[in-house]
C-alpha positions in Angstrom: 23.5 4.8 29.3 25.1 4.8 26.0 23.4 6.4 23.0 22.9 4.7 19.8 22.9 7.0 16.8 20.8 6.8 13.6 19.1 3.5 14.1 16.4 2.4 11.8 12.9 2.2 13.2 13.0 -1.7 13.0 16.1 -1.5 15.4 14.5 0.4 18.0 14.2 -1.4 21.4 12.5 -0.6 24.6 14.5 1.9 26.9 16.9 2.7 24.1 18.2 6.3 24.1 19.2 7.3 20.5 19.5 10.1 17.9 18.3 9.6 14.4 16.5 11.1 11.4 13.1 10.2 10.1 10.4 11.3 7.8 7.3 12.9 9.3 4.3 11.1 8.1 1.7 12.8 10.6 2.3 15.6 12.9 -0.6 17.0 15.1 -0.6 19.5 17.9 -2.9 18.9 20.9 -3.6 20.1 24.3 -3.6 18.0 27.4 -6.1 18.4 30.2 -4.0 21.3 31.8 -3.9 23.2 28.7 -0.4 22.3 27.9 0.5 21.7 24.2 2.1 18.6 23.1 2.8 16.9 19.6 1.6 13.5 18.3 3.9 12.3 15.4 4.1 9.2 13.2 7.7 8.9 12.0 8.8 6.6 9.5 11.7 5.2 7.5 12.0 2.2 5.0 11.8 -0.3 7.8 8.5 0.9 9.2 6.6 3.5 11.4 6.7 4.5 15.0 4.5 6.9 17.1 6.2 9.7 18.9 5.3 12.5 21.5 6.8 15.8 22.1 6.1 17.7 25.3 9.0 20.4 25.5 8.6 23.3 22.9 5.8 21.4 21.1 4.2 24.6 19.7 7.5 25.9 18.3 8.3 22.6 16.5 4.8 22.6 15.2 5.4 25.8 13.5 8.8 24.6 12.0 8.0 21.0 10.8 5.4 19.9 8.4 4.3 16.5 6.9 6.9 15.0 4.6 9.7 17.0 6.3 12.7 15.1 7.6 13.5 15.7 11.2 16.4 14.6 13.6 15.2 13.7 17.0 16.9 12.6 20.2 14.8 10.6 22.5 14.0 7.4 24.3 11.9 4.4 23.3 9.0 3.3 25.5 6.4 0.6 24.9 2.7 1.7 25.0 -0.1 -0.9 24.7 2.3 -3.4 23.0 3.8 -0.8 20.5 7.0 1.2 20.4 6.6 4.9 21.0 9.4 7.5 21.1 9.4 10.3 23.8 11.2 13.0 21.9 13.6 15.1 24.0 14.9 17.4 21.2 14.2 17.8 17.5 15.2 19.8 14.5 14.2 19.9 10.8 16.7 18.3 8.5 18.0 20.5 5.7 16.8 19.4 2.2 19.2 17.3 0.3 21.5 16.4 3.3 20.3 12.9 3.7 19.4 10.3 1.0 15.5 9.9 0.7 15.8 6.2 0.0 16.5 5.6 3.7 13.0 6.9 4.6 10.6 5.5 2.0 9.4 1.9 2.7 9.5 -0.2 -0.5 8.4 -3.6 -1.6 10.7 -6.5 -0.7 10.3 -7.6 -4.4 12.2 -6.3 -7.5 9.4 -4.2 -9.1 10.9 -4.6 -12.5 10.6 -8.4 -12.1 7.1 -8.0 -11.0 6.3 -5.8 -14.1 7.9 -8.4 -16.4 5.7 -11.1 -14.8 2.7 -9.0 -15.2 3.4 -8.5 -18.9 3.9 -12.1 -19.3 0.7 -13.1 -17.6 -1.3 -10.6 -19.7 0.2 -11.8 -22.9 -1.8 -15.1 -22.3 -5.2 -13.4 -22.6 -7.4 -14.9 -25.3 -9.4 -11.8 -26.1 -7.0 -9.6 -28.3 -8.8 -6.2 -27.3 -8.4 -7.0 -23.5 -4.7 -8.2 -24.1 -4.0 -5.0 -26.1 -5.5 -2.9 -23.3 -3.4 -4.5 -20.6 -0.1 -4.4 -22.5 -0.4 -1.0 -23.7 -1.2 0.2 -20.2 1.7 -1.7 -18.7 4.1 -0.5 -21.4 3.0 3.1 -21.6 6.1 5.1 -20.5 4.2 7.3 -18.0 2.1 4.6 -16.6 5.0 2.1 -16.3 7.1 4.8 -14.3 4.1 5.4 -12.0 3.2 1.6 -11.5 6.7 0.7 -10.5 6.6 3.3 -7.9 3.2 3.5 -6.6 1.9 2.2 -3.3 -1.5 0.3 -3.2 -2.8 2.7 -0.4 -2.0 5.8 1.7 -2.1 3.5 4.8 -3.3 0.1 5.9 -2.3 -2.4 3.1 0.8 -2.5 0.7 1.4 1.1 1.7 4.9 1.3 0.3 6.7 2.0 -2.9 6.0 -0.8 -5.3 3.1 -2.0 -3.2 0.5 -1.5 -6.0 2.0 -3.8 -8.5 2.8 -6.3 -5.7 -0.8 -6.2 -4.6 -2.2 -6.3 -8.2 -0.1 -9.3 -9.2 -0.9 -11.2 -6.1 -4.6 -10.5 -6.8 -4.1 -11.6 -10.5 -2.6 -14.7 -9.5 -5.4 -15.6 -7.1 -7.9 -14.8 -9.7 -6.0 -16.9 -12.3 -6.3 -19.9 -9.9 -10.0 -19.3 -9.4 -10.6 -18.9 -13.1 -9.0 -22.4 -13.7 -11.1 -23.8 -10.8 -14.4 -22.4 -12.0 -13.7 -23.4 -15.6 -13.3 -27.0 -14.4 -16.7 -26.6 -12.5 -18.8 -24.4 -14.8 -17.0 -24.3 -18.1 -16.4 -20.8 -19.7 -19.2 -19.1 -17.7 -16.5 -17.2 -15.7 -14.2 -15.2 -18.0 -10.6 -15.7 -17.1 -9.7 -12.7 -19.2 -12.0 -10.4 -17.4 -10.9 -11.6 -14.0 -7.4 -10.8 -14.8 -8.3 -7.4 -16.3 -10.1 -6.6 -13.0 -7.1 -7.7 -11.0 -4.8 -5.2 -13.0 -7.2 -2.3 -13.3 -9.2 -2.3 -10.1 -6.7 -0.1 -8.4 -4.8 1.3 -11.5 -6.3 4.8 -10.9 -4.1 5.1 -7.7 -1.2 6.0 -9.9 -2.8 9.2 -10.3 -4.8 9.3 -7.0 -1.6 9.3 -4.9 1.6 11.3 -4.7 4.4 9.1 -3.6 7.7 10.7 -4.1 8.2 11.3 -0.3 5.7 9.5 1.8 2.2 9.1 0.4 -0.3 11.9 0.1 -3.4 12.3 -2.1 -3.2 14.4 -5.2 -5.7 17.1 -6.1 -7.3 14.5 -8.6 -7.2 11.8 -5.8 -9.1 14.2 -3.4 -11.6 15.5 -6.0 -12.1 12.5 -8.2 -10.8 9.3 -6.7 -9.1 6.2 -8.1 -12.3 4.5 -9.4 -13.1 7.3 -11.8 -9.4 8.0 -12.6 -9.0 4.3 -13.5 -12.1 4.5 -15.9 -10.5 7.6 -17.5 -7.4 5.6 -18.2 -9.4 2.8 -19.8 -11.0 5.4 -22.1 -7.5 6.8 -23.0 -6.0 3.5 -23.8 -9.1 1.9 -25.6 -9.2 5.0 -27.8 -5.8 3.7 -29.3 -7.2 0.2 -29.9 -9.1 -0.2 -33.2 -12.5 -1.6 -32.9 -12.6 -2.0 -29.0 -16.2 -3.3 -28.4 -18.2 -0.8 -26.4 -19.9 -3.6 -24.3 -16.5 -4.9 -23.2 -15.2 -1.5 -22.3 -18.4 -1.0 -20.2 -17.7 -4.3 -18.4 -14.0 -3.3 -17.7 -15.2 0.0 -16.2 -17.7 -1.9 -14.1 -14.9 -4.0 -12.6 -13.2 -0.9 -11.5 -16.3 0.9 -10.2 -17.6 -2.2 -8.2 -14.4 -3.5 -6.7 -15.0 -2.0 -3.2 -18.2 -4.2 -3.2 -20.6 -1.8 -1.2 -21.8 1.6 -1.5 -21.0 2.4 2.0 -17.4 1.2 1.4 -17.0 4.0 -1.2 -17.9 1.8 -4.2 -19.8 3.8 -6.9 -21.5 0.5 -7.9 -22.2 -2.9 -6.3 -20.9 -5.9 -8.3 -23.4 -6.9 -11.1 -21.2 -9.6 -12.7 -19.6 -12.8 -11.3 -16.3 -11.4 -12.4 -16.9 -8.2 -10.5 -17.9 -10.0 -7.4 -14.7 -12.2 -7.5 -12.5 -9.2 -8.1 -14.0 -7.5 -5.1 -13.6 -10.4 -2.7 -10.1 -11.2 -3.8 -9.1 -7.5 -3.6 -10.3 -7.3 -0.1 -8.8 -10.8 0.9 -5.3 -9.7 -0.4 -5.4 -6.5 1.3 -6.5 -7.9 4.7 -3.9 -10.6 4.5 -1.1 -8.2 3.9 -2.4 -5.9 6.6 -2.6 -8.5 9.2 0.6 -10.3 8.5 2.4 -6.8 8.5 0.9 -6.1 11.8 2.0 -9.7 13.3 5.4 -9.0 11.8 5.7 -5.6 13.7 4.1 -6.7 16.9 6.1 -6.6 20.2 3.7 -8.0 22.5 4.7 -11.0 24.5 2.8 -14.3 24.4 0.7 -16.0 21.9 -1.4 -13.2 20.8 -0.7 -9.8 19.3 -1.8 -6.5 20.8 -5.2 -5.3 19.7 -5.2 -4.3 16.0 -7.0 -0.9 15.7 -8.5 -1.8 12.2 -10.0 -5.1 13.2 -10.5 -4.2 17.0 -9.1 -7.5 18.3 -5.7 -9.1 18.7 -4.4 -12.0 16.4 -3.0 -15.4 17.2 0.7 -15.4 16.1 1.6 -18.0 13.6 4.3 -20.6 14.5 6.4 -19.4 11.6 6.9 -15.6 11.3 5.6 -13.9 8.1 8.3 -13.8 5.5 8.3 -13.0 1.7 9.0 -16.0 -0.3 10.5 -16.3 -3.8 10.9 -13.4 -6.2 7.3 -12.7 -7.1 4.1 -12.7 -5.0 2.3 -16.0 -5.3 4.8 -17.5 -7.6 6.4 -20.9 -6.6 9.6 -20.1 -4.8 11.2 -23.2 -6.4 10.7 -21.7 -9.8 12.7 -18.7 -9.0 
């Protein structure tokens, strides 16, 4: 059988023999029932992730290779429970600087600079000048902007790629904007559009400090010890200190939107939602993250038939849509005809 060299993960097919370089996302040494060591790995490049197993010289490779290292492997692709899995026959660490990193780090399908410009334009429409200033100063702060353009929305599960945070946040904001218009027609001004949008922008903003995302995604020391809820509130304190006369009650509500966005204490939320806006931000954040997770899973699935393989997070398969998931337009949630 001929050998295919340096394929992307998305190009790997069952029974393919190949050689290629990947980024190590996870590496774990285990023992089989006979006491023989083997390695479980998750390898990644910008097109996705793949599980891998190493049986020969597993202990030696575990000493040489760490998480976030680049590794060149030779192996064969099998299917295991409907998912691609590499059986590695040989592997070696790739010297630093010998391969461009942009090959290995997944990124948003969207132009993040366009998403940032769309976000700024959206927040310039806020009625409350204090909230408007809070959003614009944050988005245009040089350090925050640099991080926002690069940050994933999570270490794994949803929008877990470079630019995923602003993609997710803009999607959440646009859904909340639609809900604000709906409920304004229904209940008048009882539901604040300004607070909903601020919640959409700030609910996950602390992740720009919680996660390290130059090569793969790992938690920072601040992320491990403090977390994005508190880090987001600290950012609100820093930015509002630059805005003359920012009302204390308003700042408290903004912080509540951040602290309550996970919805339940058992989901890691420091507070449960105590305002209608906080409740809507929680539900829309959860909705957008789950839709992204499911459609990414469906797009990567190799199971034959109408249903996917069992999704580990949801513990059941999904019916495949008649039309494959595909990003539309130039900005999430925008009308593609307006691009």
